[in-house]
N, C-alpha and C positions, 0 to 999 in steps of 0.2 A: 604432565602436559606440557607442550612446548608452549613457550610465551613469544610475544613480539612487542618490543618495547614500545614501537610506534602506536600498536593498535589497542591493547589490551590495558583497560582502566579497572579499579576496583569501584564497587557500587558506593563505597564510601565517598571516592572522589566524585562520581557522578552526582552523588547527592549534593555535594558542595556546589559543583556546577550548576545544578538545576536551581539551588538557592539564589546563586549570582544572578541567575536568568529570570528570576519569578518576576521581576518588574519590567522586563522587557515588552515593547509593543503598546503599552497604554498610551504614551504621549503620541505614537505614529499613527494610532487608529483612526480611521475615517471616522467622524462624528454620525455620518449619516447611516453606517452600517448598523446591523441589529446586533446588540451585544446583552446576553443574559449573564448575570454574575453568580457564580456558584463558588461555595468555598470547597477544598479539595475532598473533604469528608461527605460531601453530599452526592458525588457521583457514583452511581451504581444502582439506582433502583429503577422503577418504571417512570413513564413520562406520560402526562397526559395531553394528547395533541387535539386542538381545537381548530375551528375554521379552516377547512381543508379544501376550500373552493379552488385555490390555486392549484392543488395536487390534481384534482380533476382535470383542470385546464391542461396540465402537463402530462397527463396519462396518453394522450394522443401524440405527443412529439415524435416524429420519424413515422407516423402513420398517415391517418387521412388529412392531417395539417401539414404534412410535408409538400412542399413546394418542389416542382420538377428541377430547379435550379439550385435551391439552398433551403438548409433548415431556418426556421422562423420561430423567434420565440414571440408570442401573441403579447398584446398588451396586458392582458391579465397576468400572463406567466412573468413578464419582465417585472411587475409588481408584486414581488414576493413579499409576504405578509409574514409578521412573527407568529409563531405559535405561543400559546398561553402554555407555559412549562411549569409543572407542578412536580417538585421532587427531582431526585437524580435522573440521570439519563442513561437507560440500560434498556435495551430490546433483546432481539433475537440475533445470535452471532449469524455469519453466513459462510461456514465451512461446509464442504459437500462430503458428506459421509456415504461410502458405497461398500455393501457387504459384499458385493460381486467384484469389488477391485476395478481395475482398469476397463474391463469388459462392461460393465454396467453403467458407466458415466453417461453414455449417450442415451440410455432410458431416462435417467434423471433429468437430462435436457429436454428430452420430448414430453416428459410428464409432468414439467415444471408448472406450478399452480401460482407463482408469484408474477411472473411475466409469459403467458402462454404465448408461444409463437416467436418471443424474444425479439420482436419488431424495433424496437429502440436501441438495441445493440447493432453495433456496425463492425463486421469483420475487418481486422486490421489491415488486411491487405486491399481492401475496397474502399477504406477512408479516403476521402478527397476534401478539398477546401470547401466543396458545396454541403459538406455535413456540419460545417460551422455557421452560426448564425449571422445574418447580414450585419456587416459593420466589425464584424470580427474574422472575416475572411483573409487572413494575414499570413504571408508566407512564413514568417517567422514562428507564429504560434502554431502553424500547421507543421513545421519542422520539428518543434518542441516536442508535441503529441507524437509524432511518430518516432522520435527517439526515446521517449518515455515508453512508448509500445516496444520497440526493440530491445529494451532491457528489462521489460516485464517478464516473469517467469511464473510457472506454475509450481506450487509447493506441496509434496507429497509427503505425507506423514503417516508411518505404519504403526505408531506406539503412542499410547497414552501413558503420561507421566503417573505414578502413585502420589506424587507430590502435589497434583492438581488440588485446589481448595475446593470444599464443598459449595461456598457461595462467593460471589464478587466481594471484594474487599468492603468491610464496613456496611454489607447490606445483607439481606435475606434472599437475594436473587440467586439462583442455582448458576454454578459456574460450569462453562461447556465441558463435557466428557470427564466430569468427576467420576471417580470408582470405576474406570473402564479400562484400567492397566492389563487386565486379562485379555482384551479383545484387541485383535489384529486388523481390524478393518481399515481399508483405506480412506484417509481424510485429506482433501485437496484444499488448498486456498491459493492466495495469489501473493507475490512479492516483487520487488524490484531491486535490480543490481545498482550498486552505488561504488563509487572510490575504486577503481581498478588500478593496482599496482604491480610492477613487473620487479622481481628480484633475482639475483644471481651471487651465489655463495653468500646468502643473507645480506647482500648490501642491495640497498633499495636504488633501483634505477630511475632513469627520467628526472633527474634533479632532487630526488629525494635526500633528506638529511639524515633521517634515523634508520637504523638497520635492525634486523632481527638476531636474537641471540642463538639461532639456529642456521644452518647452511644448505640443507636440503630440503627439497618438496616433502610434504607430509600427506599429499594425496592418497587415497585408498591403494592405488598402483605401487607407489613409491613406499609406502608402510610395509609392504611385505617382500620388498625387492633388495638385494643385495647392492645394487648400484642405483639409488634414488637419484633422481634429477637434480642438479645444482642450479636449474634455472626454473622459475615457476611465477604464476602470477595468483595474487591474492585479491578478492574481492569482498565487499561486504553486501548484505542483502536485508533489506527492510520488510517486515511483515508484522501482523498482530500476534501478541503473545498469546492469544487464546488459539492461535495456529500452531505455532511451536513454543511449547511452555519453557522447557529446561533443556539442560544438556542431554539427559535421558531421551527426549524426543528429538532432539538435533540429530543424535547419533544413529536415529531410524528415519531420516528426512533426505529426500532427493528432489533436487531441482530440475524441472525439465525447461530449457530454454529454446527460444526461437519457434515455438509452437504457434505458428500463424495460421495454419490451415491443418484440416484433419489428416492430410498426408503428409506432413511436414516430417523431415528425418528426426529422427529421436537423438536429441542433443542432451545429456544429462550430466549433472555433477552431484556425487553421493557423498561427499565429505564436508560435513557442515559443523560449525561448533558456534557456541554461544559466546557473542561478545558482552550483550546487555540486554535484560528484559525488565519491564515494569507491569505488573499486574493491573494497577489502578488506571494507568493511562493506556493500556492495551497495546504495548509498543515494544517491538523486540528488534534487535539488530544482531545478524549472525555474521560470520565468517566464514568464507569459503575459498578453495584452492584449486588450482589445475595445472599441470605442466604441459598440457596439449596447446602446442605452439599455435595452430590455427585458432583454437577457441580463445586463449588468452590474448592474441593479437586483435582479433575481432573485437571482444569485449573492451579492449583498451581504446580502440578507434572510436566506437560508439560512445563511451565515456568522454573521451576529449571532445565529440561533437556536442554531447548534452551541455556540457560545462561552457562551451562557447554561446550555443543559442540560448541558454537560460537566461542569461544576464540582458540579452537583448529583449526578451520576452517581458523579464520583471521591469526594466527601465520603460518600456514602451506603455505598460499597463497600469504603472503604479499608481497615477492619479485617477483612475476610473474604476476603481474596485466596485463600489456601490452601484455604479451605473450599469455594468454588466452583470455582475455576480455568477460569472460563468465558471462552470465546475466541470472536469473532466475527469475520467477514471478509465484506465485500461486493467482488464482483468481476464480470468479464465473461468467464466461461468459453467457451474457444474463440472469443473474440471476439464471442459472441453477448449476448443481452440482460441486464441486470444481475440478480444472484442474490445471496440472503443465505445463508450457512452458519454453522452453531452448533457449535461443540465445546469442548474444554478443552484448556488448554495443559499440557505434560507436564514439560518441564525449561526452567530458566532458566539459560542458559550464560553466565557471566561473561567477558567479553573485555575486559581492562584497564580494569575499572571500568564497562564499558557492558555491555549484555545482549543476548541473543540468545535466542529462544525456540523450542522444538519445541512441537507441537500437533497435534492430531487432527482440528481442523476442514477442513472438506472443500475442496479445491482442484482446479483443473484447467488443462491449458495455456490460457493467456490470463488466468491468476490473478496472474501475476508482476507486483509491484509495488502489489499492493492493499494497503489500510491494515489491519494487524493489531491488535485491540484485546484486550489481557488485562484482564478485569474487575477493578477496584480499584487497578490500577498507573496511575500518573500519567506521561505522557510529558512530556519537558521542551520546552515553547514556547519559541520558534518552530522549534527545531532537533530533528532526529531522533525522528521517527515511527517505528516499527515498521512495515516494509512486507514483503509476502510475497516470498521469495527463491527457494524450490524445494521439491522433493520427494525422499524416500528410495524405494527400490523397496519397502520394507516398507508404504509407505502414510503413514507419519508425514511431516509437512510442517514447515518452519522458515522463519524470518524473516531478514531481513538484521539488522544490528547497530544497535541505538539507545539512546537515555538513557531510562530509565523509574525512578521512584521509588516 
């Protein structure tokens, strides 16, 4: 396998990095936020959720309580209460499985029981400032959500690894798609493109200081070519580990990009390899490649825009984390076109110095792996974004484990 000095690190190195990071965030944490402390070995079982009045209040967001001019968080919605959490935190995954492949995805959308009608999802193309709560109808925040949407992808997987465990680590909770390696059903989740870089003859362009130890593109087209391109773009993609578990599944994974509406042109990338996975934290980082100049330059432009606007938003809202508790997610519910959902985070759960969030922001099967953004918090670049991990029967949703400050 080809390696890249800049990009690939061993699990041992990552484990060391995590140990160094384990104390981050404690001293910077807002004392008004809801923090529930868990040891790492307690994450993985059922959760008992109580006092769900606020969830009922949230269930109508975007429907009958929607103002013609803006979304409103009612007074009861803005006072998000703590759940009483008993035991580790694992519910149901939200990948979308489709025996009929792509052709049946719309049937799953129409037949959805979690969010019939999907009134709380906003198509990315119709998302406007008015969909944000009063007091948060800010152009920088709007631009940030839009560029996150631009970089959100559908993740298609057609293989289940024989190495998937029977249970979530240190639990007796069944792990998704265990013992299904003989099946070839389509599974879809969501993910987000990150860290786009251009290479020529193995040299990192745009000011990069580290180069690759290979000099040609490694996409599927170039792999089988006598004249592979000497110019290519590499980018990472974050998703959940239960969506893409290992290198076997990555080899059967395709990303669909820019799927903003049902009639969007199909733009895909089917050359994916694993950089890092963590089963307990349910966090996966993949590395992808293209030598398509149009696609590479488009992703590069979006990435640079995200970098610029991200810091503006972080700086602007870092002092009002607990006031708003705004959380947004962009995902591909049921493997269909891209949607934005807006809600609030409820609990920040501490896991050995890292964080896991629960939230009311709407999700569906197909949303697993989508980026979860809690306004005001800073995720630690380039590692450990929060990604959507699952949902409880109460309707409350939760992320994987990540580093936020």
